[in-house]
Steps between C-alpha positions, in 0.01 A plus 500: 500500500117521535498223755730718714253791481662689210218519248534852367849524367590800291794513266629729230761444232771764453328594172181576693659684801841653512591487868756777448222747427384648837167636370412176317576297819289734715216477246523117505482494886210740501313281256590148622512581877706186581509382864849345466785556251774264387764672289688264276616747233853608419729614223757226464795408284779252490824529690659716230196738475481532878869578539506735194192697594452469879356849546243452227376171653493648852319812378233303311439261786466778753244669283303178492 
């Protein structure tokens, strides 16, 4: 990654930053001031969970 010019990568675990919390996310962006953002977070489940609770998964992922 560094050889491609990406030397200052910033990451947070879900235990460090809950992406569903608007104020926490804004505070993170104010502090970190990233130039680019790659979002690879989601609430996921198996086939049964997804079909049993589709609205819950959709709601959580839209909040992220």
